[in-house]
DRENKE-988596 format. One record per residue: x, z, y of N, C-alpha, C, O in turn; residue number from 1. Coordinates in pm, whole numbers. Each point is the difference from the previous one (the first is absolute). Example, Ala and Ser with C-alpha at 12.3 -4.5 7.8 and 13.67 -1.06 7.14 Angstrom:
<sekols>
> n.x,n.z,n.y,ca.x,ca.z,ca.y,c.x,c.z,c.y,o.x,o.z,o.y,k
> 1319,780,-569,-89,0,119,90,0,120,104,66,-2,1
> -139,-138,107,82,6,119,-77,73,109,51,17,111,2
</sekols>
This chain:
<sekols>
> n.x,n.z,n.y,ca.x,ca.z,ca.y,c.x,c.z,c.y,o.x,o.z,o.y,k
> -1468,438,-2586,20,-132,52,133,-59,-45,96,77,-7,1
> -80,-197,-22,129,-61,-32,87,23,117,-43,-14,115,2
> 173,52,-143,95,31,112,28,-128,82,5,13,123,3
> 11,-128,-176,27,-118,67,-107,-41,102,26,-49,110,4
> -150,73,-157,-115,-22,92,3,88,113,-20,-41,114,5
> 47,175,-147,5,99,103,113,-30,107,-23,17,120,6
> 135,-58,-161,115,-35,87,-46,-108,99,35,-1,118,7
> -120,-93,-176,-46,-110,90,-93,55,106,11,-37,117,8
> -104,124,-155,-74,64,94,67,81,109,-33,-4,119,9
> 127,77,-169,87,91,86,77,-82,102,20,40,114,10
> 24,-161,-162,81,-84,92,-89,-43,125,45,-2,114,11
> -166,-29,-145,-93,-32,115,-15,120,92,-8,-16,122,12
> 4,138,-180,-24,121,83,131,21,81,-10,44,115,13
> 121,-72,-163,114,27,73,12,-104,115,44,32,110,14
> -84,-155,-139,5,-99,109,-91,25,120,30,-34,114,15
> -141,95,-146,-93,50,95,49,108,89,-43,13,115,16
> 138,69,-168,50,111,77,133,-31,56,71,91,42,17
> -31,-224,-39,122,-32,74,-13,16,141,-111,21,48,18
> 216,-29,24,-3,33,141,-81,-92,81,3,-121,-19,19
> -81,180,116,-71,-85,103,-1,73,136,44,114,17,20
> -97,-188,72,4,62,127,-101,124,7,-107,-2,-61,21
> 149,107,138,-89,110,18,-93,0,110,31,-67,98,22
> -141,132,-96,-93,15,104,42,86,101,98,72,-22,23
> -160,-66,134,28,100,99,-14,138,-36,-109,31,-48,24
> 202,65,61,-7,128,-44,-104,81,96,-21,-34,116,25
> -37,138,-177,-82,90,70,60,137,4,23,54,-108,26
> 3,3,208,87,113,20,-62,133,-43,-62,73,78,27
> 82,-45,-211,-29,119,-61,-154,43,0,-36,115,-27,28
> -53,-220,62,-139,33,6,-52,5,-147,57,-56,-94,29
> -177,133,85,-61,13,-132,-68,-141,-31,-47,-71,89,30
> 45,41,-215,-52,-136,-48,-147,23,-41,-42,102,-55,31
> -27,-209,90,-140,1,-41,-23,-26,-149,88,-54,-67,32
> -200,91,17,-38,-30,-137,10,-149,-18,-35,-78,89,33
> 87,38,-211,20,-140,-35,99,-73,76,-1,-123,4,34
> 94,199,62,123,-67,65,69,-69,-114,16,57,-108,35
> 29,-188,134,62,-75,-104,141,-4,6,55,-31,105,36
> 14,64,-217,141,-1,-18,31,-129,-81,-43,-12,-115,37
> 113,-76,171,24,-129,-80,106,19,-95,-22,-41,-114,38
> 134,95,141,107,12,-103,67,137,4,15,60,107,39
> 23,-11,-221,70,136,-9,146,-27,-57,18,-77,-95,40
> 73,139,152,141,-20,-41,72,132,-23,123,4,2,41
> -199,105,-26,60,123,-35,-98,122,11,-105,-8,63,42
> 141,110,-121,-98,109,-10,71,127,-7,106,-2,-63,43
> -145,114,119,63,126,6,-99,108,-6,-111,-13,50,44
> 154,130,-116,-89,125,5,96,103,38,87,37,-79,45
> -100,11,195,104,100,59,-29,141,-38,-105,32,-56,46
> 205,59,88,-17,135,-40,-110,69,72,-54,99,-49,47
> 20,-147,162,-111,57,84,-133,-44,-30,-96,22,73,48
> 91,-92,-193,-128,-49,-66,-59,-116,80,-122,-22,-1,49
> 212,-55,72,-46,-129,75,35,-128,-94,100,-9,-71,50
> -196,-84,83,24,-122,-77,30,-102,95,-66,-6,103,51
> 164,-83,-127,44,-112,95,-5,-131,-65,46,-13,-114,52
> -97,-83,177,-4,-141,-42,71,-87,101,-32,-7,119,53
> 139,-62,-181,68,-92,71,-73,-141,2,-37,-54,-105,54
> 18,-1,226,-77,-132,1,68,-92,103,98,34,66,55
> -156,-146,-58,44,-110,88,-19,47,151,74,-45,87,56
> -170,132,-59,-29,41,129,70,126,39,1,29,120,57
> 57,47,-206,65,124,30,-21,100,-109,-52,-33,-107,58
> 92,155,134,-13,116,-94,-125,72,24,-20,45,113,59
> -76,-26,-215,-122,78,18,9,121,-84,70,4,-102,60
> -142,98,145,12,128,-69,-140,63,-2,-85,-29,84,61
> 62,117,-185,-109,81,-22,51,134,-31,78,17,-93,62
> -122,85,172,39,144,-25,-103,72,-76,13,121,-21,63
> -122,-191,-24,-109,68,-64,-44,-77,-134,-117,-15,-33,64
> 220,-29,-34,-16,-70,-124,-93,-117,3,-81,-21,-90,65
> 94,-51,192,-72,-135,-1,-138,5,72,-73,-99,4,66
> 40,215,53,-130,11,75,8,-72,135,-96,-65,41,67
> 205,74,24,18,-60,137,143,-52,8,94,65,-46,68
> -80,-186,107,132,-62,22,28,-34,145,-91,-25,80,69
> 218,27,-50,40,-54,133,152,-48,-19,67,27,-100,70
> -22,-103,213,128,-40,-7,86,121,29,-35,88,78,71
> 161,-88,-152,91,116,17,81,-3,126,61,101,38,72
> -58,-211,25,73,-10,123,-35,-132,68,-95,-66,-43,73
> 167,27,147,-24,-119,75,94,-106,-25,-1,-97,75,74
> 89,105,-178,101,-100,-27,-67,-124,-52,-80,7,-94,75
> 111,-118,151,-62,-129,-37,92,-66,-108,89,-80,31,76
> -115,118,-153,83,-44,-114,-84,-56,-111,-111,45,-27,77
> 166,-143,-36,-40,-44,-138,90,64,-93,112,-48,-16,78
> -149,156,-51,80,78,-86,22,-59,-142,-98,-26,-69,79
> 216,6,27,35,-44,-135,87,95,-64,82,67,63,80
> -98,-59,-195,92,101,-75,-26,139,35,86,82,-34,81
> -192,-40,97,-12,139,44,21,101,-109,-42,-22,-113,82
> 107,137,146,35,98,-96,27,130,64,71,6,100,83
> -124,98,-154,26,141,40,93,68,-79,-28,4,-120,84
> 134,53,157,106,69,-76,-45,147,-25,-95,53,58,85
> 173,7,-151,-35,137,-43,28,100,113,-48,114,-4,86
> 126,-157,105,22,92,116,-104,-16,114,4,68,103,87
> -99,-164,-127,-93,-30,96,25,-113,96,-88,-40,77,88
> 202,-10,-81,40,-116,81,-79,-130,-44,-1,-30,-119,89
> -59,-40,204,-64,-120,-30,99,-117,32,71,0,101,90
> -70,-98,-191,84,-133,16,-96,-111,-5,-104,5,-66,91
> 142,-109,140,-72,-126,-9,94,-105,49,101,21,68,92
> -148,-145,-112,63,-124,52,-116,-85,47,-109,56,11,93
> 121,-184,19,-105,-79,33,19,-77,120,111,-44,27,94
> -220,22,54,0,-92,112,-62,65,126,-91,83,-12,95
> 140,-120,133,-65,55,118,-142,-79,30,-20,-116,-35,96
> -68,194,101,-118,-60,47,18,-73,129,112,-15,48,97
> -224,-32,13,11,-72,123,49,94,110,71,-46,89,98
> -103,168,-90,23,87,117,134,91,-25,24,100,68,99
> 55,-143,-166,122,77,-32,115,-81,51,-2,-124,-1,100
> 116,203,52,114,-72,35,114,6,-110,116,-31,28,101
> -152,68,-138,91,-7,-114,29,-140,-45,-88,-85,15,102
> 202,55,-69,33,-133,-59,-79,-26,-133,-51,90,-65,103
> 46,-213,35,-61,-32,-131,98,-66,-96,45,-112,24,104
> -11,185,-134,-72,118,-63,55,123,65,101,-7,71,105
> -164,120,-93,37,133,64,113,72,-75,50,102,46,106
> -12,-154,-158,108,69,-74,-56,131,-57,-117,4,-39,107
> 196,102,33,-44,131,-50,-33,95,109,84,31,84,108
> -203,13,-83,-46,109,111,-36,124,-72,-45,-7,-114,109
> 63,121,176,-36,129,-56,-84,87,105,16,-11,121,110
> -97,91,-174,-90,89,85,24,142,-56,-4,26,-120,111
> 27,65,218,11,145,-35,-130,73,36,-12,120,-26,112
> -87,-192,87,-119,62,50,-116,-54,-46,-97,-2,75,113
> 90,-47,-199,-114,-40,-73,-57,-132,65,-121,-17,14,114
> 212,-70,23,-44,-123,49,-38,-15,144,-47,-106,39,115
> 64,206,39,-37,-8,144,110,-76,66,-33,-82,86,116
> 157,99,-116,115,-70,61,88,-56,-112,8,58,-108,117
> 61,-172,135,91,-52,-99,128,-41,69,8,-59,108,118
> 97,99,-189,143,-26,47,64,-110,-96,-19,-6,-121,119
> 95,-77,194,79,-105,-75,118,62,-64,78,66,68,120
> -61,-84,-201,109,59,-71,109,-100,-36,119,32,5,121
> -161,-154,-42,96,-101,-39,-66,-144,-15,-122,-13,-6,122
> 205,-88,1,-44,-132,-36,-102,-51,96,-87,-75,-43,123
> 89,111,173,-98,-47,98,6,-136,21,110,-46,30,124
> -215,-35,-39,-8,-149,7,63,-72,-97,28,-119,15,125
> 5,198,-142,69,-79,-108,-77,14,-134,11,-92,-81,126
> -83,193,51,-47,15,-139,-151,43,14,-44,69,91,127
> -30,-122,-202,-137,54,-19,-4,44,-142,-12,-81,-92,128
> 21,210,73,-17,50,-146,-152,4,-32,-84,53,73,129
> 58,-113,-185,-137,3,-55,-27,115,-90,-115,34,-26,130
> 218,25,-21,-9,126,-86,114,93,40,117,-37,6,131
> -158,161,21,96,107,31,-26,121,-92,-117,38,-13,132
> 209,21,-48,-13,123,-71,112,83,17,110,-50,24,133
> -129,187,-36,121,85,4,-3,105,-112,-102,20,-66,134
> 212,45,49,4,101,-109,-56,131,48,32,44,110,135
> -120,22,-193,-58,119,49,98,111,17,-2,72,100,136
> 87,-58,-195,105,117,-1,98,-27,113,49,98,56,137
> -13,-223,-17,102,-41,91,-65,-110,87,11,-118,-33,138
> -76,154,141,-70,-106,85,115,-84,80,-33,-104,58,139
> 152,143,-57,103,-79,65,17,-143,-71,45,-98,58,140
> -87,99,-190,15,-113,-85,-123,-88,11,-104,43,-50,141
> 104,-157,108,-102,-86,25,20,-139,-61,109,-58,11,142
> -212,3,-75,2,-134,-58,-92,-83,77,-110,42,35,143
> 154,-165,-6,-94,-108,62,0,-133,-59,106,-45,-44,144
> -214,-23,38,-5,-134,-63,-25,-102,110,-98,10,74,145
> 182,-102,-63,-11,-119,87,-41,-114,-87,80,-48,-80,146
> -198,5,92,-52,-102,-91,31,-145,42,-7,-92,-82,147
> 41,72,208,38,-136,46,121,20,93,13,101,69,148
> 75,-205,-73,122,5,81,-43,15,146,-95,-63,46,149
> 170,151,25,-20,34,126,128,-2,89,79,95,-6,150
> -59,-194,81,132,-13,76,115,7,-93,9,-80,-93,151
> 82,175,114,118,20,-77,-24,81,-136,94,20,-77,152
> -214,21,52,-33,76,-112,-67,-85,-100,-100,-64,30,153
> 152,61,-153,-60,-69,-114,-112,85,-60,-7,122,14,154
> -82,-199,-83,-102,79,-74,63,98,-105,100,-36,-62,155
> -154,148,42,71,94,-102,-46,137,30,-81,27,89,156
> 142,63,-174,-33,150,16,125,56,54,113,-18,-46,157
> -150,94,159,113,62,85,-12,156,-14,-105,59,-20,158
> 219,-7,32,12,159,-17,72,53,118,101,-53,46,159
> -163,172,7,71,74,103,17,145,-57,-84,49,-75,160
> 201,20,114,23,132,-40,14,92,116,36,116,-13,161
> -67,-173,134,11,73,127,-127,-5,82,4,-10,123,162
> -122,19,-194,-131,-6,68,-34,-129,69,-79,-2,95,163
> 135,-103,-138,-29,-128,48,80,-58,107,-34,-105,54,164
> 142,168,-21,96,-48,112,72,-119,-57,6,-104,66,165
> 51,114,-185,79,-116,-46,-57,-33,-151,-57,81,-73,166
> 83,-212,47,-64,-47,-126,97,-84,-76,82,-68,62,167
> -87,70,-197,64,-83,-92,-81,-73,-92,-93,59,-55,168
> 115,-186,30,-82,-88,-89,30,43,-144,116,20,-36,169
> -213,-7,-41,15,36,-143,-8,-133,-89,-46,-105,44,170
> 93,119,-163,-25,-106,-100,-150,-7,-34,-73,100,1,171
> 35,-217,-29,-145,-19,-56,3,-61,-138,-98,-61,-43,172
> 214,77,-29,8,-64,-131,-98,58,-85,-13,122,-11,173
> -61,-210,-54,-115,36,-96,-132,2,63,-100,-8,-70,174
> 92,19,197,-135,5,63,-49,-149,20,78,-95,-3,175
> -216,83,24,-52,-133,37,79,-58,113,41,71,92,176
> -19,-207,-98,64,-70,121,-74,13,124,59,22,105,177
> -187,-35,-110,-86,8,122,-35,141,18,-75,54,-81,178
> 127,17,189,-18,139,28,-136,32,44,-37,118,8,179
> -42,-220,23,-140,22,30,-78,61,-127,-106,62,9,180
> 171,-86,-123,-57,46,-125,27,139,-35,-45,48,-104,181
> 121,22,190,14,148,-1,-117,59,62,-22,-18,120,182
> -60,90,-196,-123,60,59,30,145,46,-48,41,106,183
> 124,35,-183,17,145,31,143,38,-38,60,-57,-91,184
> -8,154,165,133,47,-19,8,157,16,-54,54,97,185
> 115,11,-183,19,143,22,134,44,-46,57,-57,-93,186
> -5,159,157,124,71,-40,-34,132,-57,-66,80,66,187
> 109,-53,-185,-40,126,-69,48,125,75,116,9,39,188
> -204,83,-21,33,121,74,117,78,-60,79,61,72,189
> -69,-63,-203,108,75,-62,127,-77,-32,91,51,-65,190
> -88,-175,112,119,-79,-17,-9,-120,97,-74,-96,-25,191
> 144,102,124,-18,-104,119,58,-123,-44,-18,-100,70,192
> 90,88,-181,62,-128,-47,-86,-68,-96,32,-112,-41,193
> -148,175,-1,-92,-68,-95,-120,-53,81,-76,76,59,194
> 61,-211,-59,-113,-62,62,-94,-66,-101,43,-44,-107,195
> -168,40,142,-101,-74,-77,-69,-95,88,-49,38,106,196
> 45,-159,-145,-67,-113,76,-109,-58,-89,21,-34,-116,197
> -142,23,177,-113,-66,-64,-2,-146,54,-2,-21,122,198
> 1,-73,-206,10,-144,24,-110,-79,-79,-71,52,-85,199
> 65,-179,120,-83,-98,-72,48,-23,-145,-77,-49,-83,200
> 201,82,54,66,-20,-124,3,120,-86,47,-7,-113,201
> -96,118,162,8,129,-79,61,107,94,14,-17,121,202
> 19,124,-186,62,116,57,153,-4,-18,49,-13,-112,203
> 26,22,221,145,-15,-11,53,148,43,-63,79,69,204
> 180,-62,-117,66,133,22,150,-13,30,69,-76,-68,205
> -17,147,165,144,6,32,44,144,-10,-66,93,46,206
> 185,-80,-109,62,128,-25,113,20,88,65,104,-11,207
> -29,-202,108,125,8,76,-29,-26,146,77,-66,69,208
> -192,121,-21,-28,-9,135,-47,-137,45,3,-27,120,209
> -45,-62,-209,-55,-127,32,104,-119,-9,-26,-112,42,210
> 143,146,-100,104,-105,-2,-47,-98,-123,3,-122,16,211
> -42,173,-125,-43,-82,-108,-132,47,-56,-34,117,15,212
> -41,-207,-81,-140,28,-42,-24,-53,-146,54,-103,-41,213
> -136,179,-30,-32,-39,-126,-156,6,-16,-61,86,64,214
> -1,-167,-140,-144,13,-26,-18,116,-74,75,24,-95,215
> -171,57,128,-37,125,-70,-127,-16,-69,-21,65,-102,216
> -64,-146,150,-142,-27,-66,-48,-138,46,-47,-19,112,217
> 61,-75,-205,-44,-135,44,-155,-21,-25,-57,-103,35,218
> -1,201,-93,-146,-15,-19,-84,86,105,-122,11,-9,219
> 194,47,105,-82,79,98,34,-46,132,117,-25,31,220
> -229,10,58,14,-29,139,-36,130,78,-104,63,-16,221
> 203,-30,102,-37,115,95,-4,-63,144,92,-67,47,222
> -206,95,16,-26,-46,127,25,107,111,24,-33,116,223
> -29,151,-154,34,109,96,58,113,-82,-45,19,-113,224
> 145,62,165,57,103,-58,52,95,100,59,-42,99,225
> -78,181,-121,40,104,91,46,112,-86,-53,28,-107,226
> 160,38,162,44,136,-48,-91,111,37,-42,1,115,227
> 7,86,-193,-82,111,34,92,113,53,82,53,-76,228
> -95,-18,202,79,89,69,29,139,-87,-87,54,-69,229
> 206,-10,81,40,124,-65,-25,4,-148,-35,106,-53,230
> 51,-219,-19,-14,0,-136,82,-116,-53,69,-67,77,231
> -74,41,-211,68,-111,-56,-105,-110,-40,37,-103,-57,232
> -162,127,86,-111,-97,-28,1,-118,94,33,8,118,233
> -71,-116,-179,-36,-131,67,-142,-29,-22,-57,31,-104,234
> -6,-96,209,-130,-68,-17,15,-143,26,83,-44,79,235
> -164,-29,-148,7,-156,29,-143,-54,-31,-86,63,-62,236
> 72,-190,115,-110,-76,-34,63,-102,-114,85,-84,32,237
> -128,96,-148,76,-70,-112,-97,-83,-82,-112,42,-32,238
> 160,-162,-2,-97,-99,-66,73,-46,-128,116,-38,8,239
> -176,41,-119,44,-51,-127,-100,-89,-62,-102,-19,66,240
> 112,-42,-182,-95,-74,-69,-125,85,-37,-116,-42,-1,241
> 156,165,-27,-106,94,-63,-81,78,107,-119,27,-19,242
> 185,7,131,-68,91,97,63,-22,140,109,-56,16,243
> -185,103,85,51,10,141,-46,118,56,-97,56,-50,244
> 161,-5,158,-41,116,70,112,82,67,117,-37,-6,245
> -153,146,67,95,95,47,59,67,-125,-73,47,-87,246
> 206,-44,78,68,67,-117,102,89,57,45,-14,114,247
> -6,117,-206,90,106,34,118,-10,-99,-17,-28,-119,248
> 137,54,173,119,14,-93,63,130,27,17,39,115,249
> 20,33,-222,71,117,10,146,-9,-56,71,99,-16,250
> -32,-230,-13,141,-21,-60,69,-105,85,66,-89,-54,251
> -81,95,192,78,-96,79,-39,-149,-16,78,-93,25,252
> -201,78,-67,-54,-135,0,22,-71,-133,-27,-120,-9,253
> 79,193,-102,16,-57,-124,-133,-22,-69,-12,-103,-67,254
> -85,185,74,-134,-6,-60,-98,30,104,31,65,100,255
> -157,-113,-122,-109,16,94,-125,43,-72,-31,-46,-110,256
> -42,140,180,-134,47,-56,-104,-39,112,20,27,118,257
> -129,-91,-163,-105,-41,96,-79,128,38,-35,83,-83,258
> 9,-74,216,-85,106,60,-143,-48,35,-101,61,-34,259
> 102,-174,104,-133,-44,44,13,-135,79,108,-60,2,260
> -212,16,58,0,-98,106,42,-149,-52,96,-61,45,261
> -177,17,-139,20,-139,-38,-80,-88,104,-123,5,9,262
> 195,-80,61,-64,-74,106,-31,-148,-26,-35,-75,90,263
> 48,36,-220,-53,-125,-33,97,-110,59,119,6,-31,264
> -161,-102,110,75,-99,51,79,43,137,83,-75,52,265
> -115,191,-4,75,60,110,111,92,-58,4,31,-119,266
> 84,9,207,100,98,-45,49,83,118,-23,-37,115,267
> 86,142,-140,54,83,108,130,-68,59,90,-42,-73,268
> -89,37,206,131,-47,70,86,108,43,122,-16,0,269
> -178,131,38,84,118,33,-71,130,-42,-122,15,7,270
> 209,77,-53,-48,133,-26,77,99,110,109,-30,49,271
> -175,141,-20,69,107,78,-57,136,-53,-118,13,-32,272
> 209,85,27,-38,126,-53,34,119,113,106,3,62,273
> -203,85,-47,30,103,96,102,93,-51,-20,65,-102,274
> 137,-55,176,112,72,-57,-13,156,-26,69,60,-82,275
> -157,-5,157,-23,148,-27,-119,35,-94,-13,112,-50,276
> -72,-211,30,-121,12,-88,-6,-127,-85,-75,-92,34,277
> 151,85,-142,20,-130,-66,-118,-39,-78,-1,-109,-59,278
> -101,194,54,-127,-36,-63,-78,-113,92,-89,-74,-42,279
> 136,78,164,-59,-99,91,82,-125,18,121,2,27,280
> -196,-114,-43,72,-130,9,-96,-103,63,-121,21,6,281
> 179,-131,41,-71,-109,58,53,-134,-44,121,-13,-19,282
> -206,-89,4,35,-117,-47,-71,-114,77,-116,12,40,283
> 193,-128,-22,-62,-105,64,22,-128,-93,107,-15,-59,284
> -202,-70,47,-5,-111,-90,38,-126,68,13,-3,123,285
> 6,-108,-203,23,-135,60,-122,-50,63,10,-82,91,286
> -130,127,-133,-124,-30,70,-36,77,118,-110,-8,56,287
> 215,89,-18,-27,80,118,-110,119,-18,-72,34,94,288
> 67,17,-204,-77,118,-25,92,127,-1,106,7,-61,289
> -161,95,139,91,123,10,-76,110,-72,-117,24,29,290
> 185,47,-126,-52,101,-86,86,120,6,123,-2,0,291
> -208,119,6,62,131,9,-37,84,-123,-114,-5,-47,292
> 206,77,-3,-22,96,-119,57,141,40,104,10,65,293
> -172,89,-104,41,139,16,18,68,-134,15,122,-6,294
> -16,-199,-102,21,75,-134,94,-73,-81,-33,-22,-117,295
> 148,-20,160,114,-59,-62,-43,-151,-51,53,-52,-98,296
> -140,-3,165,-34,-132,-33,-110,-18,-108,-19,-111,-49,297
> -51,213,13,-99,-11,-105,-128,-62,52,-71,-73,-70,298
> 42,108,204,-125,-60,64,49,-45,137,92,58,58,299
> -160,-166,-6,32,-63,124,-117,-23,91,-107,-35,-49,300
> 121,54,177,-96,-28,98,47,-111,97,112,0,53,301
> -205,-93,-35,42,-126,79,-46,35,144,-114,36,31,302
> 224,-54,58,-24,16,144,19,-125,80,-25,1,120,303
> 70,-113,-183,12,-131,57,-35,-97,-100,54,4,-111,304
> -148,-100,145,-32,-106,-96,34,-131,69,-43,-25,112,305
> 122,-60,-180,32,-131,52,51,-1,144,-26,-91,80,306
> 96,194,-54,60,22,147,-94,64,94,38,26,115,307
> -156,0,-155,-94,75,100,-8,148,-30,-32,47,-110,308
> 65,24,220,12,146,-15,-140,57,-3,-88,-48,71,309
> 67,152,-155,-120,62,-16,2,141,70,8,104,-66,310
> -16,-106,201,10,126,76,-125,86,-14,-7,109,57,311
</sekols>
């Protein structure tokens, strides 16, 4: 597909996954078959083999690879920027639900018990990060993207080196002016100062911790990117004029090899990899399809179609 045409389709998908009010939460009860998930804003595959999906209605979890699902806790949250760190800490931003006493936006929250309880870390009532990522080797280093001005915080990429307690705004020189056009962001596990951003204008790279950016590949769109734990590998959903699909890089994102999963007019929004069994991975698409692989991404099994769970 022509890259410009795909960007237009992707823009519609991103608009549909913008913030909206959440439904009333159901306290950790098992979900029925065909339970409908409207929007997904993050994905995680934990070391205990559980898969987590961050939604407008809260955090849901499957401990049996998609056969059954339930809410991970009773927190009434519209989770945005959801991210699980290499030490198992969960991070999220977003908005409170009707039954929450948190301010809007919630700032940065963390959970040490797999989403059962959340603690406010910083920026309460000030910031809504739509993207959060941290360095695998040094989880104290966290990057967050604010796509729209929020109170005293301008839109931009922000960095914390103390687990999210304090934040500094980075330069965005070279990146698209509209930060909604940043689809994915990753910090290289072997060098926390090297960042790769997938955008509507191509792939950008920073070698100085996000202060300055240069175009690395103007002919490639990356909609999702993830570091493979305990390795130097990256996986992405990558689109060029010639091909599209899940791709792997073994040279810090300089070159990519296609593995599988050409989704046509759809694309992967989030990848997650099981940290102790990296052959296992999960992907969710912009059309709300959830896919699971147990063979390094060669073959995929669908467990959610159009937001409807297949229990």
